[in-house]
N, C-alpha and C positions, 0 to 999 in steps of 0.2 A: 099808228098806221096813217099814212098820208092819204087824203082824199084826192082822187083823180078827177080832173075836169074833162068833161066831154067836149071835144073840139068840133064845132059846127062843120058840116061837110064843105061849105064854100071856103072856110078858113083852112081846112085841112088840104084842100086842093091848092090854095095859094102857097101854103107853107111847104108842101111836098116833103114832109118828114123832117124839116129843119126845126131847130129850137127857137130861132129868131127870124123875123121877116124884115125886109127893107121898108123904108118910110113910104114909098109909093104903094106897096102891098098893104101896109097898115092903114093907109088912107083909104084904099079901095074897100077894105073890110068895114070901115065906118062910113062909107059914102061921102067922103070929104076930099078936098083937094090936098095934094101933098104939101103945098105951101102953107095951108092952114095948120097942118100938123106941125110943120117946122116952126112956124111963128108961135104957136102955143107952147111948144117945147122951149123956145128961146126965151119967152116971157116968164114961164113958170118952172121949167126944169122937168116937166112931165106933160102928158096928154091923157086925159080921162083917168088920171091917177096911175098911169103906167109910166115907168121910167125906162128909157132905152139905154143901151150901152153904145159908146162911141168907138168906132173902128175907123181910124183915119179920118176922113171927112164925112163918113156915113154914120147914120143912126140905125141901130138894129133893135127891133122891138120884140120882146119875149112873147111867144105864142100862147103859153098857158094862161097868163093873166089876161091876155087879149080875148081868148076863148071864154074865160070866166065872165068877163064884162059883157061880151056879146050874148051870153046865155042868161043875162039878167042878174049877174053878180054885182055886189056893191063895189063902188070904186075905192 
């Protein structure tokens, strides 16, 4: 049985029921500038141990691993 991750209220409000969030929303969740997130992704292929999916020219970040990390989970 898979363990469910509690999604913090602020992240749940940002995600609004979606499975992935945009880079600017991901950056807001971590109190970083979107360009910092993009640069880290460009250099390492991930950010805080989370890998996004690419859709066109956009990066979409998964909500569940983001929530786990924000709740103190290991990266």
